[in-house]
C-alpha positions as CSV (number, residue, x, y, z in Angstrom):
1,M,-42.6,-3.9,13.4
2,T,-41.1,-2.8,9.8
3,L,-39.0,-0.4,11.3
4,L,-37.7,-2.4,13.4
5,I,-36.3,-4.8,10.8
6,Q,-35.2,-2.0,8.4
7,L,-33.0,-0.6,11.6
8,V,-31.5,-4.3,12.1
9,L,-30.9,-4.5,8.7
10,A,-29.2,-0.9,8.8
11,A,-26.8,-2.1,11.7
12,A,-26.1,-5.3,10.0
13,S,-25.2,-3.2,6.8
14,G,-22.8,-1.2,8.4
15,W,-21.4,-4.0,10.7
16,L,-20.3,-5.2,7.0
17,A,-19.0,-2.4,5.3
18,Y,-16.8,-1.9,8.7
19,A,-15.6,-5.8,8.2
20,S,-14.0,-5.0,4.9
21,Y,-11.7,-2.6,6.7
22,E,-8.2,-4.5,8.3
23,P,-7.0,-6.5,10.2
24,I,-10.0,-8.0,9.1
25,G,-9.8,-7.4,5.7
26,W,-12.4,-9.3,4.2
27,W,-13.3,-7.2,0.9
28,P,-16.8,-8.9,-0.6
29,A,-18.1,-7.6,2.8
30,A,-18.9,-4.4,1.8
31,I,-20.6,-5.2,-1.3
32,I,-22.8,-7.3,0.7
33,G,-23.3,-4.2,3.3
34,I,-24.1,-1.6,0.5
35,G,-26.3,-4.2,-1.6
36,L,-28.4,-4.8,1.8
37,L,-28.4,-1.1,2.4
38,Y,-30.0,-0.5,-1.1
39,F,-32.3,-3.5,0.0
40,T,-33.1,-1.6,3.0
41,L,-33.7,1.8,1.8
42,G,-36.2,0.2,-0.5
43,F,-37.7,-2.6,1.9
44,R,-41.5,-1.5,2.2
45,R,-40.9,2.2,0.4
46,P,-39.8,3.8,3.8
47,S,-40.5,7.6,4.3
48,L,-37.9,10.0,3.3
49,R,-37.4,10.4,7.2
50,R,-37.2,6.7,7.6
51,G,-34.7,6.8,5.0
52,A,-32.5,9.7,7.0
53,L,-32.8,7.2,9.9
54,I,-31.7,4.0,8.0
55,G,-28.9,6.0,6.6
56,F,-28.1,7.6,10.2
57,V,-27.8,3.9,11.7
58,H,-25.9,2.2,8.7
59,A,-23.1,4.9,9.2
60,L,-22.8,5.1,12.9
61,V,-22.6,1.6,13.5
62,M,-19.9,1.6,10.6
63,Y,-18.0,4.6,12.2
64,L,-18.5,3.0,15.8
65,F,-16.7,-0.2,14.8
66,A,-13.7,1.5,12.4
67,L,-13.2,4.0,14.7
68,P,-12.3,3.2,18.4
69,W,-8.7,3.9,17.8
70,I,-9.8,7.7,18.4
71,G,-10.7,6.6,21.8
72,E,-6.9,5.7,22.8
73,L,-5.9,9.4,22.3
74,V,-8.9,11.3,23.5
75,G,-11.4,8.7,25.7
76,T,-14.5,7.8,24.7
77,F,-16.8,10.8,24.2
78,P,-14.6,12.6,21.8
79,Y,-14.4,9.0,19.6
80,V,-18.2,8.6,19.7
81,A,-19.2,12.5,19.1
82,L,-16.8,11.9,16.0
83,A,-18.3,8.4,15.2
84,A,-21.6,10.0,15.4
85,S,-21.0,13.6,13.4
86,C,-19.5,11.3,10.4
87,A,-23.0,9.3,10.5
88,L,-24.8,12.7,9.7
89,Y,-23.3,12.9,6.8
90,A,-24.5,9.2,5.7
91,I,-28.8,11.1,6.6
92,L,-28.3,12.5,2.7
93,T,-27.1,8.8,1.4
94,G,-30.5,7.8,3.3
95,V,-32.9,10.5,2.0
96,G,-31.7,9.8,-1.3
97,G,-31.3,6.4,-1.4
98,A,-35.0,5.7,0.2
99,A,-35.9,7.9,-3.4
100,I,-33.6,6.4,-5.6
101,A,-34.5,3.0,-4.5
102,R,-38.2,3.4,-6.1
103,W,-36.6,3.4,-9.2
104,K,-36.8,0.9,-11.3
105,W,-33.5,1.1,-12.5
106,G,-32.0,2.9,-9.5
107,F,-29.3,0.4,-8.1
108,L,-27.6,2.2,-10.8
109,A,-27.9,5.7,-9.7
110,F,-27.4,5.0,-5.8
111,P,-23.3,3.9,-6.2
112,L,-23.3,8.1,-7.4
113,L,-24.8,8.8,-4.7
114,Y,-22.7,7.3,-2.1
115,V,-19.5,8.9,-3.6
116,A,-21.1,12.1,-3.8
117,V,-21.5,12.0,0.2
118,E,-18.3,10.3,0.4
119,H,-16.5,13.1,-1.7
120,L,-18.4,15.7,1.0
121,R,-17.9,14.2,4.1
122,S,-14.0,13.8,3.1
123,S,-13.7,17.6,2.3
124,V,-15.7,19.6,4.5
125,P,-15.7,21.0,7.9
126,F,-12.1,21.2,8.2
127,G,-10.3,19.5,5.0
128,G,-13.1,16.3,6.1
129,F,-12.6,13.2,7.7
130,A,-11.8,11.0,4.5
131,W,-10.4,7.9,7.1
132,V,-13.6,5.7,6.4
133,R,-14.2,5.1,2.6
134,L,-15.4,2.2,0.9
135,A,-12.4,2.0,-1.6
136,W,-9.9,1.5,1.9
137,G,-12.0,-2.0,2.4
138,Q,-11.3,-3.2,-1.1
139,V,-7.4,-3.2,-1.0
140,N,-7.3,-7.2,-0.9
141,G,-9.8,-7.5,-4.3
142,P,-9.8,-7.0,-7.6
143,L,-11.8,-3.6,-7.6
144,A,-8.4,-1.8,-5.5
145,E,-6.9,-2.5,-9.4
146,L,-9.0,0.4,-10.7
147,S,-7.5,3.0,-7.9
148,S,-4.8,3.4,-11.1
149,W,-7.4,4.7,-13.8
150,G,-9.8,6.6,-11.6
151,G,-8.6,7.2,-7.6
152,P,-10.1,5.9,-4.7
153,A,-13.3,7.3,-5.6
154,L,-14.1,5.1,-9.2
155,V,-13.0,1.9,-6.5
156,T,-15.9,3.2,-3.8
157,F,-18.1,3.5,-7.3
158,A,-17.3,0.2,-8.0
159,A,-17.8,-1.4,-5.0
160,A,-21.3,0.1,-4.8
161,L,-22.4,-0.5,-7.7
162,A,-21.6,-4.3,-7.1
163,G,-23.4,-4.1,-3.9
164,T,-26.3,-3.1,-5.6
165,A,-26.8,-4.8,-8.8
166,L,-26.5,-7.9,-6.2
167,C,-29.4,-6.6,-4.8
168,A,-31.1,-6.1,-7.7
169,L,-30.6,-9.4,-9.3
170,A,-31.4,-10.9,-6.2
171,L,-34.7,-9.5,-6.2
172,S,-35.4,-10.1,-9.7
173,L,-34.9,-13.8,-9.3
174,L,-37.3,-13.3,-6.2
175,H,-40.2,-11.9,-7.7
176,R,-41.7,-12.8,-11.0
177,P,-42.1,-11.4,-14.1
178,T,-39.4,-9.2,-14.3
179,P,-37.9,-7.6,-17.4
180,A,-35.1,-9.8,-18.4
181,G,-33.1,-6.4,-19.3
182,L,-33.2,-5.7,-15.3
183,R,-31.5,-9.1,-14.7
184,V,-29.1,-8.6,-18.0
185,A,-28.0,-5.2,-16.2
186,G,-28.0,-6.5,-12.7
187,A,-25.4,-9.1,-13.8
188,L,-23.3,-6.7,-15.6
189,G,-23.5,-4.7,-12.9
190,I,-22.0,-7.3,-11.0
191,I,-19.7,-8.8,-13.6
192,A,-18.3,-5.4,-14.9
193,P,-16.5,-4.0,-11.7
194,L,-14.7,-6.7,-11.0
195,G,-13.6,-8.0,-14.9
196,L,-12.1,-4.4,-14.9
197,G,-10.5,-4.6,-12.1
198,I,-8.8,-7.8,-12.5
199,I,-7.6,-6.3,-16.1
200,A,-6.8,-2.9,-14.7
201,G,-4.6,-5.3,-12.5
202,L,-2.6,-7.2,-15.7
203,G,0.9,-5.8,-16.9
204,S,2.9,-3.6,-15.3
205,S,5.4,-0.7,-16.6
206,P,8.5,-0.5,-17.0
207,N,11.5,0.2,-14.8
208,T,13.5,3.5,-15.1
209,G,16.2,1.8,-11.8
210,E,15.9,0.2,-8.3
211,V,17.2,1.7,-5.2
212,N,17.7,-0.1,-1.7
213,V,15.3,1.7,1.3
214,A,16.0,1.2,5.2
215,A,12.5,2.0,7.3
216,I,13.6,2.1,10.7
217,Q,11.1,1.6,13.7
218,G,13.0,2.5,16.6
219,N,9.7,2.5,19.2
220,V,9.1,4.4,21.7
221,P,9.7,4.1,25.5
222,R,6.4,3.7,27.0
223,L,2.6,3.9,25.1
224,G,0.5,7.0,25.8
225,L,0.2,10.6,25.2
226,D,3.2,10.7,27.6
227,F,5.8,9.2,24.7
228,N,6.0,12.5,23.7
229,A,8.0,13.5,26.8
230,Q,10.4,11.2,26.0
231,R,11.4,12.0,23.3
232,R,15.1,12.1,23.9
233,A,14.2,8.6,24.2
234,V,12.6,8.1,21.4
235,L,15.9,10.2,19.3
236,S,17.7,7.6,20.9
237,N,16.1,4.4,20.0
238,H,16.3,5.2,16.2
239,V,19.8,6.6,16.2
240,R,20.7,3.3,17.8
241,V,18.6,0.5,15.3
242,T,20.3,2.9,12.6
243,E,23.6,2.0,13.5
244,E,22.6,-1.5,14.5
245,L,21.4,-1.8,10.8
246,A,24.8,0.2,9.5
247,A,26.7,-2.3,11.9
248,R,25.6,-5.6,9.9
249,G,27.4,-3.9,6.8
250,E,24.2,-3.0,5.5
251,R,24.6,0.1,2.9
252,P,20.9,1.7,2.0
253,D,20.5,4.4,-0.3
254,L,18.1,5.7,1.3
255,V,16.8,5.4,5.1
256,I,13.5,6.8,6.1
257,W,12.7,7.5,9.8
258,P,9.1,8.1,11.2
259,E,7.5,10.8,11.8
260,N,8.1,12.6,15.0
261,S,11.1,10.4,15.7
262,S,12.8,13.2,16.3
263,D,10.6,15.8,18.3
264,V,14.0,18.0,19.5
265,N,14.7,20.3,16.6
266,P,17.6,19.5,15.9
267,F,18.8,22.9,14.3
268,Q,18.5,24.5,17.9
269,D,19.3,21.2,20.2
270,R,23.4,20.7,19.9
271,Q,22.7,17.4,21.5
272,A,20.0,16.2,19.0
273,A,21.9,17.0,15.8
274,Q,24.9,15.3,16.9
275,L,22.9,12.1,17.0
276,I,21.3,12.4,13.9
277,N,24.8,13.3,12.0
278,E,26.3,10.5,13.7
279,A,23.4,7.8,12.4
280,V,23.8,9.4,9.6
281,A,27.7,9.0,9.4
282,A,27.5,5.3,10.4
283,V,25.0,4.6,7.6
284,G,26.3,6.3,5.1
285,A,23.5,7.4,3.1
286,P,20.9,10.4,3.3
287,V,18.3,9.9,6.2
288,L,15.0,11.2,6.1
289,V,14.3,12.3,9.8
290,G,10.9,13.3,11.4
291,T,11.2,16.4,13.9
292,I,9.9,19.9,14.5
293,T,11.4,22.9,13.1
294,T,10.7,26.6,13.1
295,D,10.2,29.8,11.9
296,E,8.6,33.1,11.9
297,A,5.6,32.2,10.8
298,G,5.0,29.4,13.8
299,Y,6.2,26.2,14.0
300,Y,6.2,22.4,11.6
301,N,5.5,18.9,11.5
302,T,8.8,18.5,9.1
303,M,10.3,15.5,7.0
304,Q,14.2,16.8,7.0
305,V,16.4,15.2,4.8
306,F,20.4,14.7,6.8
307,D,23.1,13.6,4.0
308,P,26.2,12.3,5.2
309,E,28.8,15.0,2.9
310,D,25.9,17.6,2.5
311,G,24.2,17.6,6.2
312,A,20.4,19.5,6.4
313,G,19.0,19.2,3.2
314,E,15.5,19.3,1.8
315,Y,12.6,18.6,3.7
316,H,9.0,18.4,3.6
317,R,6.5,20.4,5.6
318,K,3.2,18.8,6.5
319,V,0.4,20.3,4.6
320,Y,-2.2,18.3,5.5
321,L,-2.7,19.1,9.3
322,Q,-4.9,16.6,11.4
323,P,-8.1,18.8,12.7
324,F,-8.5,18.6,16.5
325,G,-5.0,16.9,16.7
326,E,-1.9,19.0,14.8
327,Y,-3.5,21.8,15.3
328,M,-7.4,23.1,17.0
329,P,-9.9,24.7,14.8
330,M,-12.1,27.1,17.1
331,R,-10.3,26.4,19.9
332,D,-12.2,28.7,22.2
333,F,-15.4,27.9,20.9
334,F,-14.5,24.3,21.7
335,R,-13.3,25.1,25.4
336,K,-16.8,26.1,26.8
337,F,-17.4,22.2,26.4
338,T,-13.9,20.5,27.2
339,D,-10.8,21.6,28.6
340,M,-9.7,18.4,25.8
341,V,-8.7,20.8,23.6
342,D,-5.9,22.1,25.1
343,L,-4.3,18.7,24.3
344,A,-4.1,19.5,20.1
345,S,-0.9,21.6,18.7
346,D,-1.0,24.5,17.2
347,F,1.1,23.6,14.0
348,S,1.3,25.6,11.1
349,P,0.7,23.5,7.4
350,G,3.4,23.7,4.7
351,D,3.4,24.8,1.2
352,G,5.4,22.6,-0.4
353,N,5.5,19.8,-3.4
354,F,5.5,16.9,-0.8
355,T,8.9,15.6,-2.5
356,V,12.7,16.0,-1.5
357,T,15.6,14.7,-3.2
358,M,17.6,12.3,-1.4
359,N,20.5,10.8,-3.2
360,D,19.4,11.7,-7.3
361,V,16.2,10.2,-6.0
362,T,12.9,12.1,-5.9
363,V,10.9,10.7,-3.1
364,G,7.2,11.8,-2.8
365,V,6.3,12.1,0.9
366,A,3.2,12.2,2.6
367,T,3.2,12.0,6.9
368,C,0.7,10.1,8.0
369,F,-2.8,12.1,8.1
370,E,-1.4,13.2,4.5
371,V,-1.9,9.3,3.4
372,I,-5.7,9.9,2.8
373,K,-5.8,13.5,1.2
374,D,-5.8,11.9,-2.5
375,D,-3.9,15.3,-3.7
376,A,-0.7,15.0,-1.4
377,Y,1.0,11.7,-3.8
378,R,-0.5,12.9,-7.0
379,T,1.2,16.5,-6.2
380,S,4.5,14.6,-6.1
381,I,4.0,12.5,-8.8
382,A,3.6,15.9,-10.6
383,N,7.0,16.8,-9.3
384,G,8.5,13.8,-10.1
385,A,8.5,11.0,-7.7
386,Q,10.2,8.4,-8.4
387,I,9.3,6.1,-4.8
388,L,6.6,7.0,-2.4
389,V,7.3,7.1,1.6
390,T,4.7,7.6,4.5
391,P,6.1,8.3,7.3
392,T,3.7,8.3,10.3
393,N,3.7,7.9,14.2
394,N,1.2,5.6,16.0
395,A,2.6,5.1,19.5
396,T,-0.6,7.0,21.1
397,F,-3.0,4.7,19.6
398,G,-1.3,1.7,21.3
399,F,-2.6,-2.0,19.8
400,S,-5.8,-0.7,18.2
401,D,-6.9,-0.9,14.3
402,M,-5.4,2.4,13.3
403,T,-1.9,1.3,12.1
404,Y,-3.2,-1.6,10.0
405,Q,-6.0,1.3,8.5
406,Q,-3.7,3.1,7.8
407,L,-1.1,0.6,5.9
408,A,-4.3,-0.6,3.7
409,M,-4.5,2.9,2.5
410,S,-0.6,3.4,2.0
411,R,-1.7,-0.1,-0.2
412,M,-4.1,1.8,-2.5
413,R,-1.6,4.5,-2.9
414,A,0.6,2.1,-4.7
415,I,-1.7,0.6,-6.7
416,E,-3.0,4.5,-8.1
417,T,-0.1,6.1,-8.6
418,D,2.0,2.5,-9.9
419,R,4.7,3.4,-7.3
420,A,6.5,1.2,-4.5
421,V,5.5,3.1,-0.6
422,V,8.3,2.6,2.1
423,I,5.3,2.7,5.5
424,A,8.4,4.0,8.8
425,A,6.5,4.3,11.6
426,T,7.6,5.0,15.0
427,S,6.1,2.1,17.3
428,G,4.6,0.2,14.3
429,V,3.5,-1.2,11.8
430,S,6.1,-0.1,9.0
431,A,6.1,-2.0,5.9
432,I,7.4,-2.4,2.8
433,V,5.1,-2.2,-0.2
434,H,5.2,-2.7,-4.1
435,P,3.6,-1.0,-7.0
436,D,0.7,-3.7,-6.9
437,G,-0.2,-3.1,-3.2
438,S,1.5,-6.3,-2.4
439,V,3.7,-6.4,1.7
440,S,6.8,-7.8,1.4
441,Q,8.0,-7.1,4.7
442,Q,6.0,-6.0,8.0
443,S,7.0,-5.3,11.6
444,E,5.4,-6.0,14.4
445,I,4.3,-3.5,16.7
446,F,6.0,-1.6,19.4
447,E,9.1,-4.0,18.4
448,P,12.2,-2.3,16.9
449,A,13.0,-3.0,14.0
450,A,15.1,-1.9,10.1
451,L,13.3,-3.6,6.7
452,T,15.5,-3.0,4.1
453,E,15.0,-4.2,0.6
454,T,15.8,-2.7,-2.8
455,L,12.8,-1.6,-4.6
456,P,11.9,-0.2,-8.5
457,L,11.8,3.4,-9.7
458,K,9.2,4.8,-11.6
459,D,8.3,7.4,-13.9
460,T,5.0,6.5,-15.4
461,V,1.9,8.4,-14.3
462,T,-1.4,6.9,-13.7
463,P,-4.6,8.2,-15.2
464,A,-5.5,8.4,-12.0
465,A,-2.6,10.8,-11.0
466,T,-3.6,13.0,-13.7
467,L,-7.6,12.7,-14.1
468,G,-8.7,11.0,-10.7
469,A,-10.0,14.3,-9.3
470,M,-12.2,15.2,-12.1
471,I,-13.3,11.8,-12.0
472,Q,-14.6,12.3,-8.6
473,W,-16.3,15.7,-9.7
474,A,-17.9,13.9,-12.4
475,L,-19.3,10.8,-10.4
476,T,-20.2,13.6,-7.8
477,I,-21.8,15.8,-9.6
478,M,-24.0,13.1,-11.3
479,G,-24.6,11.9,-8.5
480,V,-26.2,15.1,-7.3
481,V,-28.3,15.5,-10.3
482,F,-30.0,11.6,-10.2
483,T,-30.6,12.5,-6.4
484,V,-32.2,15.8,-7.3
485,A,-34.7,14.0,-9.9
486,A,-35.3,11.1,-7.9
487,L,-36.9,13.6,-5.0
488,A,-38.6,15.9,-7.4
489,T,-40.2,12.7,-9.0
490,T,-41.3,11.1,-5.3
491,R,-42.4,14.9,-4.6
492,S,-44.5,15.1,-7.5
493,R,-46.3,11.7,-7.3
494,K,-47.1,12.6,-3.9
């Protein structure tokens, strides 16, 4: 009976963590969920083996609810397999958490373990999978502001700490006598992260100028994988929407097209080049076009600048490719299990600095999947990015939650870097995000749109942009140390 209760609580904690993500976006749910997970790991002092099961069930439920959009692309089995494989990392959370929860002050150490496991899952194998991080669910709450101090890792730590402190405080009030210091620490563990988040959000840095930007959403002919077979129609859609923008008398300084807006290589196809040049000439501004380029080393997912006067200019070749999508690791091995591996492309990674220059503005670029990588926008900031763009292609994921989850990540990056972010999607949602993470404009899914707005340019460098990686490693190392100590203490008691 105890095991059943523990598993039900673990599943409930996983669902609550999921509920913090967009499009639900209820940020307190993650705090409550982590508090419930910590309570479950301490309830009736489960064995380490049972702790592993609790951690796995918590994560499996969270991923199963958060990642169904994967199934839109590759089907149910691969989606469930991905959710289960990601949940395996949480076995470490459960084992270490079961040991830490036996400490009276363990609620202060468990958030460090949570960050460490999240860091591991976001790093290995094949570059990791950082899509479901606790931080992304905090974008609507005060803890998101802490990302400017320490990036998403600090936000994850703060949310987990608020949750475990909530649990500790509740238990201290229910079980008497309890040391007053424990109650004070529990209260501070809730108040301090939220208070610091509010403080971090106060004030704003000065602008160095302004720029008028247009995000073009041309839409795709129809849903599903086969839309790429109609790539010329996709290109024509983006040309048309851009020319319509120009016909209305709009004269933006910069125009952002989405990833894959021209899957026909304009450097090899004369008609594609002509269409793009016509759109650029009509709008009279440099256009950042998502296309495919090649050289002797392979072919690349490229964001290419086309200027009305200078023609083809600078480019960003996608550095962080999506494994099992844009390239297939261990293709021959996985082909033994399914021929669906051949759906994956075979792109080569770029090696740029995540910036392009458009109309004398340094633009930071993170293409689609790259937005989950901490290093992408941080590198662009180090190279002088004054404004950021997230060109993306979400058409293959239909009307799923994927595009809203990705928008939340771009919003978090805006706060983290103190930069405006422009999201241009082939089929939606496209959006204009200000440096405080607020969304001033947002398109609908599978509808053509052109979003234009004057946005600030900035040259400030937040602590997260320079120290974020160090802070994440510091939290991770502390998490490992405390977990090893807790496991050693548990073993010695046995």
